[in-house]
C-alpha positions in Angstrom: 46.7 48.1 5.9 48.2 50.7 8.1 50.8 53.6 6.8 54.4 53.9 6.3 56.3 56.1 8.0 58.2 58.3 5.1 62.2 58.0 7.1 62.6 57.1 10.2 63.1 60.7 12.2 59.8 62.1 9.9 56.6 61.2 8.9 56.0 63.9 7.2 59.4 64.5 5.1 60.9 61.4 2.4 64.7 63.5 3.1 67.1 62.0 5.0 69.3 64.2 6.8 70.3 61.4 9.2 72.6 60.5 6.5 73.3 63.5 3.9 72.3 67.3 5.2 71.7 70.2 3.7 73.6 73.1 5.4 72.8 76.1 3.1 70.8 77.2 0.7 72.0 79.7 -1.9 68.6 80.5 -4.0 68.5 82.3 -7.3 64.4 83.2 -8.4 62.7 85.2 -10.8 59.1 85.9 -9.9 57.0 86.1 -12.2 53.2 87.2 -12.3 52.2 86.9 -15.9 53.0 82.4 -15.4 52.1 82.9 -11.2 55.4 81.1 -11.2 58.4 81.7 -9.8 61.9 79.8 -11.9 66.1 79.8 -11.2 67.9 77.5 -9.3 69.2 76.9 -5.8 72.7 76.0 -5.0 72.3 73.5 -1.6 75.6 73.4 0.7 75.4 68.9 1.9 77.1 67.2 3.8 77.9 64.1 4.5 76.3 62.5 8.0 77.1 58.7 6.6 80.5 58.5 4.4 79.2 55.4 2.8 76.1 57.4 1.4 75.5 58.2 -2.6 72.6 60.3 -2.7 70.6 62.9 -1.5 66.7 62.9 -0.8 65.1 65.6 -0.7 61.2 66.8 -0.7 59.3 67.9 -3.5 55.6 68.3 -4.6 54.8 70.3 -7.8 58.0 71.5 -9.2 59.3 71.4 -12.5 63.6 70.0 -11.7 65.2 70.5 -15.6 69.0 69.9 -14.3 71.2 69.3 -11.8 74.6 69.8 -11.5 77.8 69.3 -9.2 78.7 73.2 -8.2 81.6 73.0 -8.6 82.6 70.7 -11.4 79.6 71.5 -13.7 78.8 68.1 -13.9 75.9 66.9 -14.6 74.1 65.0 -11.9 71.5 61.7 -12.1 68.3 62.2 -10.1 65.0 60.8 -9.8 61.6 62.4 -9.0 59.3 60.1 -7.4 55.6 59.7 -8.1 53.1 62.4 -6.8 51.8 62.0 -3.2 48.4 63.8 -3.1 50.0 64.3 0.9 53.6 64.8 0.8 54.5 65.3 -2.8 57.3 63.8 -4.6 60.6 62.7 -3.5 64.0 64.1 -4.8 66.6 61.6 -4.8 69.9 63.2 -6.4 73.0 60.8 -6.8 76.5 61.7 -6.4 79.2 61.4 -9.1 81.2 58.7 -7.1 82.6 61.6 -5.1 83.6 60.0 -1.9 83.6 64.2 -0.6 82.5 64.8 2.5 81.3 67.9 2.1 79.6 68.5 -2.2 77.5 71.8 -3.4 75.0 70.6 -5.5 72.8 73.0 -7.9 69.1 72.2 -8.9 67.6 73.8 -11.4 63.4 74.2 -11.4 60.5 75.8 -11.6 57.2 76.0 -9.3 53.8 75.6 -10.5 51.4 77.7 -10.4 49.4 75.9 -7.7 52.6 75.8 -5.6 51.1 75.0 -1.9 53.5 77.0 -0.4 52.7 80.2 -2.7 49.5 82.9 -2.5 49.2 84.9 -5.4 46.9 88.4 -5.5 45.7 89.7 -8.7 45.6 93.6 -8.2 42.0 93.9 -7.5 42.7 91.6 -4.6 44.9 94.2 -2.7 44.4 97.1 -1.1 45.7 99.5 -3.3 44.4 97.6 -6.6 47.5 98.6 -8.7 49.8 95.9 -8.4 49.6 92.7 -7.7 51.1 90.6 -4.4 52.8 87.6 -4.1 53.4 85.8 -0.4 54.4 82.6 1.3 53.1 80.3 3.6 55.7 77.3 4.3 54.9 76.1 7.4 53.9 72.8 7.6 55.3 70.6 4.7 55.1 73.5 1.9 58.3 74.6 1.4 59.0 71.5 -0.3 56.7 73.3 -2.9 59.0 76.4 -3.1 62.3 74.9 -3.0 63.1 71.2 -3.5 64.4 70.8 0.0 64.6 68.8 3.3 61.5 69.7 4.3 61.6 68.5 8.1 62.0 71.0 11.1 65.1 68.3 12.5 67.1 70.1 10.0 68.3 73.5 10.0 69.9 75.7 7.4 71.5 79.0 6.6 70.0 80.6 3.2 71.1 83.6 0.9 68.9 84.8 -1.6 68.4 87.0 -4.8 64.9 87.7 -6.0 64.1 89.0 -9.2 60.9 91.4 -9.5 58.9 94.1 -11.2 60.9 96.7 -10.4 58.0 99.1 -8.9 57.3 96.4 -6.2 59.8 95.5 -3.1 60.9 92.4 -2.0 61.4 91.1 1.7 62.3 87.7 3.4 62.7 85.6 6.6 66.3 87.2 5.9 68.7 90.8 6.1 68.3 92.5 3.2 71.5 93.3 1.8 72.1 96.7 0.4 70.0 97.8 -2.1 68.4 96.5 -5.0 69.6 96.5 -8.5 67.8 97.1 -11.6 68.3 95.5 -15.0 65.9 96.2 -17.8 62.2 96.3 -15.6 63.3 94.1 -13.1 64.9 94.8 -9.7 67.7 92.0 -7.3 67.3 92.3 -4.2 69.9 90.7 -1.3 69.2 88.7 1.7 71.2 86.7 4.1 70.1 84.5 7.2 72.9 84.0 9.2 70.5 82.0 11.5 70.1 78.4 11.2 66.5 77.9 10.9 64.1 74.7 9.4 62.7 74.5 6.3 59.1 75.9 7.0 60.9 79.5 8.3 61.8 80.4 4.7 59.4 82.9 3.6 59.8 85.9 0.8 57.3 88.6 -0.1 56.8 91.1 -3.4 54.1 93.8 -3.4 53.4 97.3 -3.5 54.9 98.3 0.1 56.6 100.7 2.0 57.8 101.2 6.1 58.3 102.6 9.0 60.4 102.5 12.2 58.3 101.7 15.1 61.3 101.1 17.4 65.5 100.3 17.6 65.0 97.1 15.7 61.9 97.3 14.3 59.9 98.3 11.0 56.2 97.9 9.7 55.4 97.3 6.5 52.6 97.1 4.9 50.1 98.3 1.9 51.0 102.1 1.7 47.0 102.6 2.8 47.3 100.2 5.9 50.3 101.7 6.3 49.3 104.2 9.4 46.9 102.3 11.0 49.9 99.3 11.0 52.6 101.5 13.0 50.1 103.1 15.4 48.8 99.5 16.3 51.8 97.9 16.8 53.9 101.2 18.6 54.5 98.7 21.2 56.5 95.9 19.5 60.0 97.1 21.6 58.3 97.0 24.9 57.0 93.4 24.0 61.0 92.3 22.5 62.4 93.9 25.6 59.9 91.7 27.9 60.3 88.6 25.9 63.9 88.8 26.1 63.4 89.5 30.3 62.0 86.0 30.0 64.6 83.9 27.2 67.6 85.7 26.9 69.4 87.2 24.2 67.6 88.5 21.0 70.0 86.6 18.3 67.9 87.7 14.8 69.0 91.2 15.3 66.0 93.2 12.9 62.5 92.4 14.1 60.0 94.0 11.2 56.3 93.5 10.7 54.3 92.6 7.6 51.1 93.2 7.0 49.7 90.7 4.8 46.1 90.7 2.8 43.4 89.1 4.1 43.7 85.9 2.7 46.8 85.0 5.3 45.4 82.4 6.6 47.3 82.7 10.5 46.8 85.0 12.9 50.9 85.5 12.2 54.0 83.6 11.3 57.2 83.5 13.4 59.4 83.9 10.0 62.5 85.4 11.2 63.4 88.9 10.8 60.1 89.4 9.0 56.7 88.4 11.0 53.8 87.8 8.7 50.3 89.2 10.6 47.1 89.2 9.5 45.4 92.5 9.3 42.1 91.0 11.2 44.8 91.7 14.2 44.6 95.5 13.7 41.6 96.7 16.2 42.2 100.6 16.3 43.1 100.4 19.8 45.9 98.1 20.1 43.7 94.9 21.6 44.7 92.7 19.5 48.6 92.8 19.5 49.0 89.7 21.6 49.4 88.0 18.6 52.5 90.1 18.4 53.8 88.7 21.4 53.1 85.1 20.2 55.3 85.8 17.3 57.9 87.5 19.2 58.1 84.7 21.6 58.7 82.4 18.3 61.9 84.1 18.2 63.0 81.5 20.8 60.1 78.9 21.3 59.9 77.2 18.0 62.9 79.5 15.6 65.6 78.9 18.1 64.3 75.6 20.2 62.9 73.8 17.7 60.5 70.3 17.3 62.2 67.6 15.3 58.8 67.0 13.8 55.5 67.8 13.7 54.3 65.2 16.5 56.1 67.3 18.6 54.6 70.3 17.5 54.0 71.2 21.3 57.3 71.7 21.5 56.7 74.6 19.0 53.3 76.3 20.3 53.1 75.5 23.5 56.0 76.6 24.8 54.9 80.3 22.8 51.2 80.5 24.3 53.4 80.2 27.8 56.3 82.2 27.3 53.7 84.8 25.2 51.5 85.4 28.3 55.2 85.8 30.8 55.6 88.7 28.3 51.9 89.3 28.7 52.5 89.3 32.7 55.3 91.6 31.8 53.7 94.4 30.4 50.4 94.7 32.1 51.0 92.5 36.0 50.2 88.6 36.6 46.6 89.3 36.7 46.3 89.6 32.9 48.7 86.5 32.5 46.3 84.7 34.7 43.1 85.8 32.7 44.8 84.6 29.1 45.2 81.9 30.3 41.7 81.2 31.5 40.9 82.1 27.7 42.5 79.8 26.5 41.2 76.8 28.2 37.6 78.1 27.6 38.5 78.6 23.7 40.6 74.7 24.2 37.9 73.2 25.9 35.3 74.5 22.7 38.1 72.9 20.4 37.7 69.6 21.4 34.1 69.9 22.1 34.1 69.8 18.4 36.8 67.4 17.5 35.4 64.7 20.0 37.2 64.0 23.4 38.2 60.7 21.7 39.9 62.2 18.7 43.4 61.0 18.3 44.2 64.3 17.3 43.9 65.4 20.7 46.8 64.2 22.5 50.0 66.8 22.7 51.7 64.0 20.9 49.6 62.6 17.9 50.8 60.3 15.6 50.9 61.7 12.1 52.0 58.8 10.2 50.7 59.0 6.5 48.7 62.3 8.1 49.7 65.7 6.9 50.0 67.7 10.0 47.6 70.7 8.4 44.5 67.9 9.1 45.5 68.1 12.6 46.4 71.7 13.1 44.1 73.1 16.1 44.8 74.9 19.3 45.3 71.8 21.2 49.4 71.8 21.0 48.6 75.5 21.9 46.3 75.8 25.0 47.6 71.9 26.1 51.0 72.6 26.0 51.2 75.8 27.8 49.1 74.0 30.3 51.0 71.6 30.7 53.9 74.0 31.3 52.2 76.1 34.1 51.0 73.2 35.6 54.9 72.0 35.6 56.0 75.5 37.0 53.9 75.5 40.0 54.6 71.6 40.6 58.2 72.8 40.7 57.3 75.2 43.0 56.1 78.8 41.0 57.6 81.2 38.3 60.6 81.9 40.7 61.4 78.5 40.6 60.7 77.4 36.8 61.7 81.3 34.6 65.4 80.4 35.4 64.9 76.6 33.9 63.4 78.3 31.0 66.4 80.3 30.3 68.7 77.3 30.4 66.4 75.0 28.7 66.6 78.0 25.4 69.8 78.4 26.4 70.5 74.7 26.0 68.5 73.7 23.1 69.2 76.8 20.9 69.9 75.9 17.1 69.0 72.4 17.6 65.6 70.4 16.8 64.8 68.3 19.5 62.3 65.8 20.6 59.7 65.8 23.7 62.1 62.9 25.6 64.7 65.8 25.1 63.0 68.0 27.5 61.5 65.5 29.8 65.4 64.3 30.5 66.5 68.4 30.2 64.1 69.0 33.4 64.1 65.8 35.4 68.7 66.6 35.2 67.8 70.7 36.0 65.5 70.2 39.1 67.3 66.8 40.2 69.0 68.3 43.0 66.2 69.9 44.5 63.0 69.5 46.5 61.8 69.5 43.2 62.6 66.3 41.9 60.7 63.7 43.5 57.7 65.3 42.4 58.9 65.3 38.5 58.9 61.3 39.6 54.6 61.5 39.8 54.3 63.2 36.7 51.6 61.3 34.2 53.9 61.9 31.5 52.4 59.1 29.5 48.4 60.9 30.1 50.0 64.8 29.2 51.1 63.7 26.1 49.6 60.3 24.6 45.6 60.9 26.1 43.5 62.4 24.4 40.4 65.1 25.4 41.2 67.9 27.7 44.5 67.8 29.7 44.4 66.1 33.3 44.9 68.8 35.6 44.6 72.5 35.2 46.3 75.0 37.9 44.1 77.5 39.6 44.0 80.6 37.4 43.7 83.7 39.4 40.2 84.8 37.9 39.7 88.1 39.6 39.6 89.8 36.0 37.4 86.7 34.7 34.8 87.2 37.3 32.4 90.2 35.9 32.6 88.1 32.9 30.9 85.3 35.0 28.6 87.5 36.4 27.8 89.2 32.9 26.8 85.4 31.3 25.9 84.2 34.0 23.0 87.3 33.8 22.4 86.4 29.9 21.7 82.6 30.8 19.3 83.3 33.7 17.4 85.5 31.2 17.2 82.6 28.8 16.3 80.1 31.1 13.3 82.2 32.2 12.2 82.4 28.4 13.1 85.8 28.6 10.4 86.9 30.4 11.1 88.0 33.6 12.3 92.2 33.3 15.8 91.5 32.9 18.9 93.1 35.2 21.2 94.1 31.2 21.4 97.2 29.9 23.6 99.1 27.4 26.0 100.0 30.3 27.1 96.3 31.3 30.1 97.0 29.0 31.3 100.1 29.5 34.6 98.4 32.5 35.0 95.1 30.7 37.9 95.3 28.1 38.2 94.1 25.2 39.7 90.6 26.3 36.6 90.5 29.1 34.2 91.3 26.2 36.0 88.1 24.3 35.8 85.9 27.5 31.3 87.0 28.4 30.8 85.4 24.8 33.1 82.9 25.0 31.3 81.4 28.0 27.8 81.9 26.7 29.3 79.6 23.8 30.0 77.1 25.8 26.4 76.8 27.6 22.7 76.3 25.9 21.5 78.1 22.9 20.3 81.7 23.5 17.1 82.0 22.3 16.8 84.5 19.3 14.8 86.8 21.4 17.9 86.7 23.6 20.1 87.4 20.4 18.2 90.0 19.5 18.1 91.8 22.9 21.9 91.9 22.8 22.2 93.3 19.9 19.6 96.0 20.4 22.4 96.6 24.3 25.8 95.9 22.7 25.4 96.3 18.9 27.5 93.8 18.3 26.8 93.6 14.7 29.3 96.5 13.8 31.9 96.2 16.4 35.6 96.1 14.2 37.7 93.8 17.3 37.6 90.3 15.0 37.7 88.4 18.1 34.6 89.7 19.5 32.4 89.7 16.3 34.0 86.1 15.6 32.4 84.9 19.4 29.2 87.1 18.5 28.5 85.4 15.2 28.8 82.1 16.1 26.3 82.8 19.6 24.3 84.0 16.9 24.4 80.7 14.7 24.5 78.7 17.6 20.7 80.5 18.1 19.8 79.3 14.9 19.3 83.3 13.9 18.7 83.2 10.7 19.3 87.2 10.0 23.0 86.5 11.3 23.4 83.6 8.2 24.5 86.6 5.5 26.5 88.5 8.5 27.9 85.2 9.1 28.7 84.5 5.6 30.7 88.1 5.1 32.6 88.0 7.8 34.2 83.9 7.2 34.7 85.2 3.5 35.8 88.7 3.9 39.1 86.7 5.0 41.5 83.7 5.2 42.4 83.3 8.5 41.8 79.8 9.6 40.8 80.7 12.9 37.5 82.6 12.3 37.0 80.8 8.5 36.5 77.6 10.0 34.3 77.5 12.6 32.2 79.7 11.2 31.8 77.6 8.3 31.6 74.3 10.6 28.5 76.2 12.1 27.1 76.9 9.6 27.6 74.0 7.6 25.8 71.8 10.6 22.8 74.2 10.3 20.4 72.7 7.5 19.2 75.9 6.5 22.5 77.5 6.4 24.3 74.8 4.8 23.7 75.7 1.0 24.7 79.5 1.9 28.1 77.8 3.2 28.7 75.7 -0.1 27.5 77.9 -2.5 30.3 80.6 -0.5 32.7 78.3 0.2 32.6 77.8 -4.1 33.4 81.9 -4.6 36.1 82.2 -2.0 37.7 79.4 -2.6 40.3 80.1 -5.5 41.4 83.9 -3.7 41.9 81.6 -0.2 45.6 80.4 0.3 45.8 76.1 -0.2 45.6 75.5 3.3 43.0 77.5 4.4 40.4 76.3 1.0 41.9 72.6 1.6 41.1 72.8 5.3 37.5 74.4 5.0 36.9 72.2 2.3 37.1 69.2 4.3 35.1 70.7 6.9 32.2 71.1 4.3 32.5 67.6 3.6 33.0 68.9 0.1 37.3 67.6 0.4 38.7 64.0 0.7 
């Protein structure tokens, strides 16, 4: 029997903002590190879209709701919490008191669960400083419902205020503007925040820990544990230049503050575009600013995703595809157009590897997958990122290049800002924008159906400038040829090979080798002897190197791969490494054993997805 969609607008949400929508949230929560729960209440400002509606439907997951009141009259309101759904949580339905008022305020008193999928609780031993506990959230895709009862769908946006109480020696930050100084009462301090710009629920974020800040620009600070602060301030010193380049591409930055927060290693993503406070993994701190394109990506989200938002996660490419496209526009502005093209070539290689591992006929490799009955976490991959940006670059080329497409991009953002849209809205708008230009006829010839709904690689790519990729191809071919010769012929490679290559070019060299036949163990040993990859600090290079060794079934690398995959919780690294270990029968026991030891230290989304990859989670 086919799964049913939870609501007409979003297959992953019970809520019905088309009937009654939440417009503003006022949170008052206390952080308790002894019990690993948040407790307090949220006041929801709601507005009836359908004047006849008699209830408000919210999403909830593992929340204990103790009381619901009409905030103005204090009258208790009847509510029902539905039976648990392992995928989507529980439906919380709150009945109005009979009032026909269009706008109301409802207070929901509740506590979170220690197993909240949105929250990661770290003991002092799990932090860099080893002295204080740490809490951080990750609400994307549908985890906000385990932090606060809400309409957990990107189709609805809200503003919010918050007062968060935490131990007095910890700093609290949110995806909002800090308001005044914290107020201390007893051994706790209350921190106040205000987010005046509309956001979807997945952008609600909170963190509490031993954090200090350093100013890195006129509108930016970097936050980190004290021992990490100097490294972080150096690594992200170019943030203002990236912001300015993004404004050149997208228009004015409306969020006021752009701060960065370096999280502990268990953070599951490279970055998370929480407004006013981008979360960043420490794995991007390479010491040479070679991986700060992650910040360009999160900055781009300030427009694509945060301002213009996908209405549900079937349209996630509108978020990530546009953001990768804009990220590379920023790179082009700062470093030259050849670097933009080179980044796209790397993305194409990464996409091909992803689709090969997922299966070219896997429906989740479509740009617009059907997520009925499917947790968006299960669909997460590079597909909406790289397939989406390839589509946008194809359209840019089709309409006449960046000179024609850049003004459209600004117009698109200005037209849809503060709104949540579907793919059809984008298609309709681009056709309307170019309707009186020579591009109109070309757009009519686009095979929209294949681009959006066919699995596998995109139907076409533009011809990227490969000037920066040529050196990678040449070195890759030399190693491939030597490998095919059985490593018997005199080799032409030397320890000087990498001296003229940038870190990004070394990544691409290894990525191209990964796409070819396995190297022999002899070739792996020689490569390590010449290039000393085992000791490299750049996480992107180390990731590809370890995968290359595992593909060659080089037994000596198993402990190094396990150590790398368990030393952090970034899914981009953990999932492929654990899959590679699992798929090699010799390494499988090490993978399963390592997972059991580390899973409770990871955030839910990483433990869940890696567990599914290892076939130990259903």
